[in-house]
BAVODO-34202 format. One line per field, with one value per atom (N, C-alpha, C): chain; residue number from 1; x, y, z; atom name. Coordinates in Angstrom, 3 decimals, decimal comma, padded with zeros to 6 digits, always signed. Example, Ala and Ser with C-alpha at 12.3 -4.5 7.8 and 13.67 -1.06 7.14 Angstrom:
cadena <- (A / A / A / A / A / A)
num <- (1 / 1 / 1 / 2 / 2 / 2)
east <- (+013,190 / +012,300 / +013,200 / +012,850 / +013,670 / +012,900)
north <- (-005,690 / -004,500 / -003,300 / -002,250 / -001,060 / +000,030)
up <- (+007,800 / +007,800 / +007,800 / +007,080 / +007,140 / +007,870)
atomo <- (N / CA / C / N / CA / C)
This chain:
cadena <- (A / A / A / A / A / A / A / A / A / A / A / A / A / A / A / A / A / A / A / A / A / A / A / A / A / A / A / A / A / A / A / A / A / A / A / A / A / A / A / A / A / A / A / A / A / A / A / A / A / A / A / A / A / A / A / A / A / A / A / A / A / A / A / A / A / A / A / A / A / A / A / A / A / A / A / A / A / A / A / A / A / A / A / A / A / A / A / A / A / A / A / A / A / A / A / A / A / A / A / A / A / A / A / A / A / A / A / A / A / A / A / A / A / A / A / A / A / A / A / A / A / A / A / A / A / A / A / A / A / A / A / A / A / A / A / A / A / A / A / A / A / A / A / A / A / A / A / A / A / A / A / A / A / A / A / A / A / A / A / A / A / A / A / A / A / A / A / A / A / A / A / A / A / A / A / A / A / A / A / A / A / A / A / A / A / A / A / A / A / A / A / A / A / A / A / A / A / A / A / A / A / A / A / A / A / A / A / A / A / A / A / A / A / A / A / A / A / A / A / A / A / A / A / A / A / A / A / A / A / A / A / A / A / A / A / A / A / A / A / A / A / A / A / A / A / A / A / A / A / A / A / A / A / A / A / A / A / A / A / A / A / A / A / A / A / A / A / A / A / A / A / A / A / A / A / A / A / A / A / A / A / A / A / A / A / A / A / A / A / A / A / A / A / A / A / A / A / A / A / A / A / A / A / A / A / A / A / A / A / A / A / A / A / A / A / A / A / A / A / A / A / A / A / A / A / A / A / A / A / A / A / A / A / A / A / A / A / A / A / A / A / A / A / A / A / A / A / A / A / A / A / A / A / A / A / A / A / A / A / A / A / A / A / A / A / A / A / A / A / A / A / A / A / A / A / A / A / A / A / A / A / A / A / A / A / A / A / A / A / A / A / A / A / A / A / A / A / A / A)
num <- (1 / 1 / 1 / 2 / 2 / 2 / 3 / 3 / 3 / 4 / 4 / 4 / 5 / 5 / 5 / 6 / 6 / 6 / 7 / 7 / 7 / 8 / 8 / 8 / 9 / 9 / 9 / 10 / 10 / 10 / 11 / 11 / 11 / 12 / 12 / 12 / 13 / 13 / 13 / 14 / 14 / 14 / 15 / 15 / 15 / 16 / 16 / 16 / 17 / 17 / 17 / 18 / 18 / 18 / 19 / 19 / 19 / 20 / 20 / 20 / 21 / 21 / 21 / 22 / 22 / 22 / 23 / 23 / 23 / 24 / 24 / 24 / 25 / 25 / 25 / 26 / 26 / 26 / 27 / 27 / 27 / 28 / 28 / 28 / 29 / 29 / 29 / 30 / 30 / 30 / 31 / 31 / 31 / 32 / 32 / 32 / 33 / 33 / 33 / 34 / 34 / 34 / 35 / 35 / 35 / 36 / 36 / 36 / 37 / 37 / 37 / 38 / 38 / 38 / 39 / 39 / 39 / 40 / 40 / 40 / 41 / 41 / 41 / 42 / 42 / 42 / 43 / 43 / 43 / 44 / 44 / 44 / 45 / 45 / 45 / 46 / 46 / 46 / 47 / 47 / 47 / 48 / 48 / 48 / 49 / 49 / 49 / 50 / 50 / 50 / 51 / 51 / 51 / 52 / 52 / 52 / 53 / 53 / 53 / 54 / 54 / 54 / 55 / 55 / 55 / 56 / 56 / 56 / 57 / 57 / 57 / 58 / 58 / 58 / 59 / 59 / 59 / 60 / 60 / 60 / 61 / 61 / 61 / 62 / 62 / 62 / 63 / 63 / 63 / 64 / 64 / 64 / 65 / 65 / 65 / 66 / 66 / 66 / 67 / 67 / 67 / 68 / 68 / 68 / 69 / 69 / 69 / 70 / 70 / 70 / 71 / 71 / 71 / 72 / 72 / 72 / 73 / 73 / 73 / 74 / 74 / 74 / 75 / 75 / 75 / 76 / 76 / 76 / 77 / 77 / 77 / 78 / 78 / 78 / 79 / 79 / 79 / 80 / 80 / 80 / 81 / 81 / 81 / 82 / 82 / 82 / 83 / 83 / 83 / 84 / 84 / 84 / 85 / 85 / 85 / 86 / 86 / 86 / 87 / 87 / 87 / 88 / 88 / 88 / 89 / 89 / 89 / 90 / 90 / 90 / 91 / 91 / 91 / 92 / 92 / 92 / 93 / 93 / 93 / 94 / 94 / 94 / 95 / 95 / 95 / 96 / 96 / 96 / 97 / 97 / 97 / 98 / 98 / 98 / 99 / 99 / 99 / 100 / 100 / 100 / 101 / 101 / 101 / 102 / 102 / 102 / 103 / 103 / 103 / 104 / 104 / 104 / 105 / 105 / 105 / 106 / 106 / 106 / 107 / 107 / 107 / 108 / 108 / 108 / 109 / 109 / 109 / 110 / 110 / 110 / 111 / 111 / 111 / 112 / 112 / 112 / 113 / 113 / 113 / 114 / 114 / 114 / 115 / 115 / 115 / 116 / 116 / 116 / 117 / 117 / 117 / 118 / 118 / 118 / 119 / 119 / 119 / 120 / 120 / 120 / 121 / 121 / 121 / 122 / 122 / 122 / 123 / 123 / 123 / 124 / 124 / 124 / 125 / 125 / 125 / 126 / 126 / 126 / 127 / 127 / 127 / 128 / 128 / 128 / 129 / 129 / 129 / 130 / 130 / 130 / 131 / 131 / 131 / 132 / 132 / 132 / 133 / 133 / 133)
east <- (+012,132 / +010,819 / +010,765 / +009,618 / +009,207 / +008,034 / +007,861 / +006,828 / +005,828 / +004,666 / +003,584 / +002,459 / +001,753 / +000,721 / -000,624 / -001,683 / -002,731 / -003,455 / -002,727 / -003,399 / -002,933 / -001,660 / -001,146 / -001,911 / -001,996 / -003,007 / -004,230 / -004,828 / -006,028 / -006,074 / -005,099 / -005,129 / -004,856 / -004,254 / -004,009 / -005,236 / -006,324 / -007,539 / -008,688 / -008,785 / -009,899 / -009,546 / -010,258 / -009,878 / -009,845 / -008,848 / -008,565 / -007,694 / -007,368 / -006,326 / -004,771 / -004,555 / -003,291 / -003,202 / -004,274 / -004,245 / -003,034 / -002,887 / -001,919 / -000,588 / -000,346 / +000,966 / +001,277 / +000,164 / +000,575 / +000,875 / -000,150 / +000,234 / +001,766 / +002,068 / +003,447 / +004,353 / +004,213 / +004,756 / +004,934 / +003,974 / +003,790 / +004,512 / +004,686 / +005,435 / +006,808 / +007,476 / +008,801 / +009,096 / +008,140 / +008,704 / +007,297 / +007,065 / +006,037 / +005,941 / +007,084 / +007,294 / +006,879 / +005,718 / +005,176 / +004,807 / +005,293 / +005,350 / +004,277 / +003,680 / +003,075 / +002,827 / +002,613 / +002,213 / +000,825 / +000,604 / -000,987 / -001,925 / -001,612 / -002,659 / -003,258 / -002,668 / -003,068 / -004,480 / -004,650 / -006,015 / -007,190 / -006,911 / -008,255 / -008,442 / -007,247 / -007,609 / -008,034 / -007,810 / -008,275 / -009,794 / -010,018 / -011,585 / -012,380 / -011,621 / -012,594 / -012,795 / -011,737 / -012,144 / -013,091 / -012,976 / -014,215 / -015,474 / -015,504 / -016,875 / -017,297 / -016,584 / -016,963 / -017,595 / -016,938 / -017,519 / -018,764 / -018,714 / -020,072 / -021,125 / -021,082 / -022,095 / -022,521 / -021,636 / -022,063 / -022,607 / -022,624 / -023,212 / -022,353 / -021,070 / -020,347 / -020,021 / -019,903 / -019,834 / -020,508 / -020,822 / -021,418 / -020,726 / -021,400 / -020,721 / -019,865 / -020,244 / -019,408 / -018,254 / -018,310 / -017,259 / -016,075 / -016,625 / -015,784 / -015,011 / -015,680 / -015,096 / -014,120 / -014,334 / -013,314 / -012,116 / -012,380 / -011,239 / -010,282 / -011,017 / -010,253 / -009,296 / -010,055 / -009,313 / -008,069 / -008,299 / -007,201 / -006,052 / -006,196 / -005,438 / -004,668 / -005,418 / -004,898 / -003,682 / -004,225 / -003,216 / -002,094 / -002,088 / -000,849 / -000,061 / -000,452 / +000,395 / +000,756 / +000,389 / +000,441 / +002,076 / +002,423 / +003,943 / +004,700 / +004,180 / +004,773 / +004,291 / +003,296 / +002,845 / +003,369 / +003,641 / +004,645 / +003,799 / +004,065 / +003,850 / +004,916 / +004,572 / +005,686 / +005,818 / +007,223 / +007,269 / +006,850 / +005,892 / +005,356 / +006,204 / +007,295 / +008,229 / +008,817 / +008,908 / +009,608 / +008,409 / +007,330 / +006,199 / +005,776 / +005,926 / +005,933 / +006,886 / +008,364 / +009,329 / +009,074 / +008,537 / +008,279 / +007,068 / +006,062 / +005,024 / +005,489 / +006,330 / +006,833 / +007,658 / +008,301 / +009,185 / +008,347 / +007,069 / +006,288 / +004,806 / +004,205 / +002,609 / +001,951 / +002,429 / +001,876 / +001,143 / +000,066 / -000,825 / +000,024 / -000,518 / +000,100 / +000,128 / -001,190 / -001,242 / -000,080 / +000,101 / +001,253 / +002,605 / +002,516 / +004,126 / +004,341 / +003,381 / +003,491 / +004,157 / +003,861 / +004,361 / +005,813 / +006,053 / +007,490 / +008,430 / +007,642 / +008,448 / +008,866 / +008,003 / +008,181 / +009,357 / +009,166 / +010,154 / +011,472 / +011,594 / +012,907 / +013,325 / +012,332 / +012,839 / +013,390 / +012,598 / +013,132 / +014,309 / +014,626 / +015,702 / +015,472 / +014,315 / +013,684 / +013,022 / +012,377 / +011,646 / +010,099 / +009,477 / +007,924 / +007,394 / +006,775 / +006,411 / +004,818 / +004,560 / +003,348 / +002,909 / +001,630 / +001,417 / +000,923 / +001,144 / +000,714 / +001,800 / +001,458 / +002,328 / +002,882 / +001,961 / +002,454 / +003,657 / +003,620 / +004,692 / +005,892 / +005,740 / +006,797 / +007,462 / +006,847 / +007,486 / +008,175 / +007,790 / +008,181 / +009,148 / +009,211 / +010,211 / +010,631 / +011,557 / +011,891 / +013,378 / +013,820 / +015,024 / +014,204 / +012,999 / +012,340 / +011,303 / +010,488 / +009,354 / +009,712 / +008,987 / +009,297 / +007,890 / +007,653 / +006,394 / +006,308 / +005,343 / +005,354 / +005,803 / +005,632 / +005,993 / +007,449 / +007,993 / +009,516 / +010,174 / +009,645 / +010,086 / +010,171 / +009,221 / +009,108 / +010,126 / +010,624 / +011,523 / +012,809)
north <- (+007,678 / +007,138 / +005,723 / +005,403 / +004,272 / +003,543 / +002,268 / +001,516 / +001,409 / +001,689 / +001,487 / +000,599 / -000,159 / -000,969 / -000,373 / -001,067 / -000,454 / -000,192 / -000,848 / -000,768 / +000,903 / +001,364 / +002,495 / +003,601 / +003,411 / +004,448 / +004,589 / +003,317 / +003,506 / +004,246 / +003,880 / +004,614 / +006,215 / +006,457 / +007,982 / +008,727 / +007,899 / +008,638 / +008,366 / +007,256 / +006,736 / +006,699 / +007,138 / +007,382 / +006,246 / +005,841 / +004,720 / +004,838 / +003,887 / +003,866 / +004,130 / +003,875 / +004,275 / +005,425 / +006,144 / +007,516 / +008,361 / +008,573 / +009,579 / +009,236 / +007,802 / +007,184 / +007,376 / +007,121 / +007,160 / +008,663 / +009,440 / +010,900 / +011,524 / +010,846 / +011,099 / +010,515 / +009,361 / +008,496 / +009,559 / +010,108 / +010,918 / +012,252 / +012,786 / +013,936 / +013,619 / +012,506 / +011,976 / +011,756 / +011,011 / +010,574 / +010,746 / +011,615 / +011,982 / +011,428 / +010,666 / +010,037 / +008,564 / +008,347 / +007,017 / +006,247 / +004,963 / +004,327 / +003,163 / +002,412 / +001,262 / +000,417 / -000,747 / -001,128 / -000,730 / -000,770 / -000,375 / -001,140 / -002,147 / -003,038 / -002,312 / -001,291 / -000,485 / -000,071 / +000,489 / +001,348 / +000,051 / -000,997 / -001,881 / -002,516 / -002,722 / -002,864 / -001,574 / -000,530 / +000,616 / +000,819 / +000,602 / +000,826 / -000,494 / -001,530 / -002,599 / -002,125 / -001,373 / -000,803 / +000,272 / +001,116 / +002,280 / +001,611 / +000,319 / -000,402 / -000,907 / -001,430 / -001,821 / -000,556 / +000,549 / +001,677 / +002,206 / +002,162 / +002,534 / +001,375 / +000,258 / -000,736 / -000,665 / -000,269 / -000,137 / +001,263 / +002,032 / +003,358 / +004,282 / +004,055 / +004,811 / +006,222 / +006,116 / +007,648 / +007,419 / +008,504 / +008,513 / +008,176 / +008,150 / +007,893 / +009,041 / +010,262 / +011,441 / +011,422 / +011,069 / +010,873 / +009,731 / +008,927 / +007,649 / +008,214 / +009,031 / +009,588 / +010,589 / +011,384 / +012,496 / +011,774 / +010,715 / +010,162 / +009,274 / +008,546 / +007,959 / +008,950 / +009,892 / +011,036 / +011,641 / +011,987 / +012,377 / +011,426 / +010,033 / +008,977 / +008,925 / +008,980 / +008,751 / +009,851 / +011,153 / +012,093 / +012,014 / +011,561 / +011,418 / +010,493 / +009,506 / +008,277 / +008,556 / +009,463 / +009,931 / +010,032 / +009,169 / +009,229 / +008,357 / +007,478 / +006,694 / +005,123 / +004,822 / +003,643 / +002,802 / +001,488 / +000,680 / -000,678 / -001,256 / -002,519 / -003,278 / -004,523 / -005,312 / -006,644 / -006,920 / -008,163 / -009,353 / -010,094 / -011,303 / -012,395 / -012,546 / -013,659 / -013,368 / -012,143 / -011,903 / -012,140 / -011,792 / -011,856 / -013,544 / -014,188 / -015,777 / -016,267 / -015,803 / -016,281 / -016,091 / -014,854 / -014,438 / -015,476 / -015,384 / -016,509 / -017,931 / -018,482 / -019,719 / -019,852 / -018,999 / -018,965 / -018,190 / -018,114 / -017,664 / -018,126 / -017,863 / -018,118 / -016,926 / -015,825 / -014,570 / -014,584 / -013,777 / -013,670 / -013,123 / -013,234 / -012,788 / -011,337 / -010,807 / -009,362 / -008,652 / -009,374 / -008,969 / -008,963 / -010,022 / -010,240 / -009,026 / -008,427 / -007,609 / -006,236 / -006,114 / -004,878 / -005,237 / -006,340 / -006,702 / -006,656 / -007,369 / -007,097 / -005,803 / -004,751 / -003,389 / -002,790 / -003,145 / -002,588 / -002,933 / -004,362 / -004,888 / -004,286 / -004,039 / -003,398 / -001,948 / -001,097 / +000,157 / +000,108 / -000,859 / -000,796 / +000,040 / -000,041 / +000,635 / -000,268 / +000,367 / -000,422 / -000,543 / -001,574 / -001,630 / -001,295 / -000,227 / +000,101 / -000,364 / -001,361 / -001,698 / -002,177 / -002,648 / -003,303 / -004,621 / -005,399 / -006,727 / -007,574 / -008,302 / -009,091 / -010,301 / -010,782 / -012,045 / -011,296 / -010,189 / -009,780 / -009,393 / -008,830 / -008,543 / -009,505 / -010,740 / -011,844 / -012,587 / -012,684 / -013,555 / -012,545 / -011,325 / -010,621 / -009,536 / -009,888 / -008,834 / -007,886 / -008,439 / -007,547 / -006,342 / -006,701 / -005,686 / -004,792 / -005,491 / -004,874 / -004,323 / -003,328 / -002,702 / -002,214 / -002,290 / -001,875 / -000,402 / +000,265 / +001,704 / +002,440 / +001,866 / +002,183 / +002,201 / +000,992 / +001,074 / +002,022 / +002,319 / +003,124 / +004,364 / +004,764 / +006,142 / +006,264 / +005,245 / +005,433 / +005,987)
up <- (-001,443 / -002,013 / -001,240 / -000,863 / -000,265 / -001,166 / -001,042 / -001,492 / -000,363 / -000,594 / +000,459 / -000,054 / +000,929 / +000,261 / +000,475 / +000,066 / +000,033 / +001,415 / +002,478 / +003,822 / +004,135 / +003,857 / +004,122 / +003,478 / +002,206 / +001,441 / +002,152 / +002,559 / +003,158 / +004,560 / +005,210 / +006,578 / +006,357 / +005,167 / +005,060 / +004,693 / +004,018 / +003,587 / +004,457 / +005,197 / +005,871 / +007,512 / +008,283 / +009,643 / +010,271 / +011,205 / +011,694 / +012,659 / +013,606 / +014,798 / +014,223 / +012,828 / +012,454 / +011,605 / +011,372 / +010,636 / +011,156 / +012,405 / +012,680 / +012,679 / +012,547 / +012,300 / +010,948 / +009,892 / +008,603 / +008,190 / +008,691 / +008,593 / +008,816 / +009,906 / +010,113 / +009,297 / +008,650 / +007,615 / +006,326 / +006,048 / +005,053 / +005,095 / +006,165 / +006,636 / +006,569 / +006,827 / +006,757 / +005,435 / +004,581 / +003,263 / +002,524 / +001,736 / +000,988 / -000,485 / -000,768 / -002,127 / -002,041 / -002,160 / -001,983 / -003,407 / -003,372 / -004,853 / -004,481 / -005,612 / -005,420 / -006,658 / -007,042 / -007,955 / -008,595 / -009,773 / -010,285 / -009,479 / -009,089 / -008,206 / -007,206 / -006,428 / -005,453 / -005,680 / -006,995 / -007,326 / -007,130 / -007,839 / -007,624 / -006,184 / -005,253 / -004,011 / -003,209 / -003,549 / -002,795 / -003,235 / -004,434 / -004,915 / -004,228 / -003,792 / -003,099 / -001,693 / -001,195 / +000,136 / +000,306 / -000,900 / -000,925 / -001,228 / -001,907 / -002,114 / -000,834 / +000,034 / +001,431 / +002,026 / +002,228 / +002,958 / +002,229 / +000,841 / +000,227 / +000,563 / +000,609 / +000,839 / +002,318 / +003,349 / +004,600 / +004,834 / +003,855 / +004,012 / +004,983 / +004,913 / +005,929 / +005,288 / +003,923 / +003,057 / +001,613 / +001,172 / -000,029 / -001,284 / -002,507 / -003,868 / -003,930 / -003,758 / -003,983 / -003,320 / -001,757 / -000,936 / -001,547 / -001,948 / -002,594 / -003,810 / -004,624 / -005,862 / -005,414 / -004,442 / -004,107 / -003,489 / -002,692 / -001,724 / -003,056 / -003,780 / -004,830 / -005,588 / -006,110 / -006,867 / -006,083 / -004,950 / -004,129 / -003,871 / -003,680 / -003,618 / -004,995 / -005,924 / -007,374 / -007,629 / -007,331 / -007,387 / -006,606 / -005,208 / -004,423 / -005,104 / -005,885 / -006,350 / -007,610 / -008,364 / -009,820 / -010,042 / -011,122 / -011,582 / -010,818 / -009,770 / -008,920 / -008,806 / -009,925 / -010,020 / -010,945 / -010,741 / -011,567 / -011,860 / -013,129 / -013,472 / -012,868 / -012,379 / -011,645 / -012,618 / -012,732 / -013,533 / -012,975 / -013,734 / -013,307 / -012,862 / -013,581 / -013,306 / -011,963 / -011,366 / -009,937 / -008,951 / -009,212 / -008,435 / -008,238 / -009,262 / -009,076 / -008,385 / -008,375 / -007,635 / -006,198 / -005,820 / -004,548 / -003,848 / -004,685 / -004,370 / -004,086 / -005,048 / -004,564 / -003,307 / -002,870 / -001,737 / -000,366 / -000,555 / +000,682 / +000,771 / +001,622 / +001,626 / +001,417 / +000,867 / +000,721 / -000,623 / -000,525 / -002,023 / -002,795 / -004,088 / -005,120 / -005,194 / -004,784 / -004,409 / -003,642 / -002,451 / -001,424 / -002,232 / -002,847 / -003,574 / -004,549 / -005,221 / -006,040 / -005,311 / -004,204 / -003,276 / -002,912 / -002,701 / -002,304 / -003,570 / -004,640 / -005,845 / -006,391 / -006,063 / -006,435 / -005,497 / -004,366 / -003,507 / -003,804 / -004,439 / -004,591 / -005,949 / -006,965 / -008,063 / -008,072 / -006,940 / -006,880 / -005,767 / -005,344 / -004,212 / -003,104 / -002,510 / -001,402 / -000,490 / +000,580 / +001,505 / +001,188 / +001,630 / +001,589 / +003,029 / +003,142 / +004,397 / +004,487 / +005,800 / +005,736 / +007,256 / +007,309 / +008,715 / +008,633 / +007,442 / +007,059 / +007,778 / +008,810 / +009,554 / +008,654 / +007,822 / +007,131 / +006,277 / +005,478 / +004,893 / +005,543 / +006,689 / +007,622 / +008,138 / +008,252 / +008,956 / +007,608 / +006,380 / +005,492 / +004,567 / +004,620 / +003,781 / +004,726 / +005,657 / +006,710 / +006,079 / +005,013 / +004,265 / +003,549 / +003,226 / +002,213 / +003,110 / +003,793 / +004,504 / +005,874 / +006,138 / +007,351 / +008,061 / +009,303 / +009,947 / +010,004 / +009,763 / +009,765 / +011,008 / +012,163 / +013,461 / +013,515 / +013,334 / +013,115 / +012,278 / +011,227 / +010,041 / +010,626 / +011,387 / +012,169 / +013,220 / +014,041 / +015,115 / +014,814)
atomo <- (N / CA / C / N / CA / C / N / CA / C / N / CA / C / N / CA / C / N / CA / C / N / CA / C / N / CA / C / N / CA / C / N / CA / C / N / CA / C / N / CA / C / N / CA / C / N / CA / C / N / CA / C / N / CA / C / N / CA / C / N / CA / C / N / CA / C / N / CA / C / N / CA / C / N / CA / C / N / CA / C / N / CA / C / N / CA / C / N / CA / C / N / CA / C / N / CA / C / N / CA / C / N / CA / C / N / CA / C / N / CA / C / N / CA / C / N / CA / C / N / CA / C / N / CA / C / N / CA / C / N / CA / C / N / CA / C / N / CA / C / N / CA / C / N / CA / C / N / CA / C / N / CA / C / N / CA / C / N / CA / C / N / CA / C / N / CA / C / N / CA / C / N / CA / C / N / CA / C / N / CA / C / N / CA / C / N / CA / C / N / CA / C / N / CA / C / N / CA / C / N / CA / C / N / CA / C / N / CA / C / N / CA / C / N / CA / C / N / CA / C / N / CA / C / N / CA / C / N / CA / C / N / CA / C / N / CA / C / N / CA / C / N / CA / C / N / CA / C / N / CA / C / N / CA / C / N / CA / C / N / CA / C / N / CA / C / N / CA / C / N / CA / C / N / CA / C / N / CA / C / N / CA / C / N / CA / C / N / CA / C / N / CA / C / N / CA / C / N / CA / C / N / CA / C / N / CA / C / N / CA / C / N / CA / C / N / CA / C / N / CA / C / N / CA / C / N / CA / C / N / CA / C / N / CA / C / N / CA / C / N / CA / C / N / CA / C / N / CA / C / N / CA / C / N / CA / C / N / CA / C / N / CA / C / N / CA / C / N / CA / C / N / CA / C / N / CA / C / N / CA / C / N / CA / C / N / CA / C / N / CA / C / N / CA / C / N / CA / C / N / CA / C / N / CA / C / N / CA / C / N / CA / C / N / CA / C / N / CA / C / N / CA / C / N / CA / C / N / CA / C / N / CA / C / N / CA / C / N / CA / C / N / CA / C / N / CA / C / N / CA / C / N / CA / C / N / CA / C / N / CA / C / N / CA / C)
């Protein structure tokens, strides 16, 4: 099991230059976990696609449903105290620190493409490309 951030989930469902890499990640380790926050962040991504008329409301509903099913049973609340400790020791957002905190709680890696997280939390975070090598 690994922790993935919302970017990874997004690349899995929304076509991008990273999609094939993220599909390979899923083939290698399909047990993805995330803090409950991922849902709000992902809905925000879908809102952008809706407003830019890249896809329809029905498409967004289907994508959100599929992503929710993928993550079902592996979504977690994260202790605020731990998130605040991570914030105090970094320049990462509270949102990003939730993913880092969860990886620590689950004693696993956070797979991401977020450069700031990768630089500030190298013991926990790993780039998706490096994880696949």
